C-alpha positions, 0 to 999 in steps of 0.5 A: 507507532510506524515499524512493526516487526512482522507483516502478521503484526500488520494483519492482526492490526487491521483485524483487531483495531477499526482504525488505523494508529494514528502516529502513521504516514498517510502511505502506511494508512493507505495499506490498511485501508487497502487490507481492510478492502477499502480500494476507494479510501487508499487510492484516495490517500495516494493520490494526492501524495508524491513520494515515491512509496505513495507513486508504488502504492499507486502502482499497485491499487490500478493493478489491483483495479485491473487498470494496468495501463494506469498501473504501469504509469505510475509504476515507472513514475515509482522507478519500479517495474511492473512486478510478475508478482500476485497482488497478495504479495506485491502488497506484503513486499510493500507493508515490509518495506514500509513498515517491518522492522 
């Protein structure tokens, strides 16, 4: 399962399951762990990936961490502007881009 129908469906899965679905890509699993409150595990998953989605998640995670200099570097790598929206809004934008069909 890599395609969901709503952000609410993503949050329900996070709430009710202990582990992410095994069919998810590493980038999607990183979002899962971040939603579960495990920043370190999310970061570990994207740290070694070089896809544009992984670098976007990496940027978001460093922004969330408060490391704005490092976040700006990763946003440049992802070819995304540093957002002026809330972390929650950016997180949901990433989830929608990677998982919602």
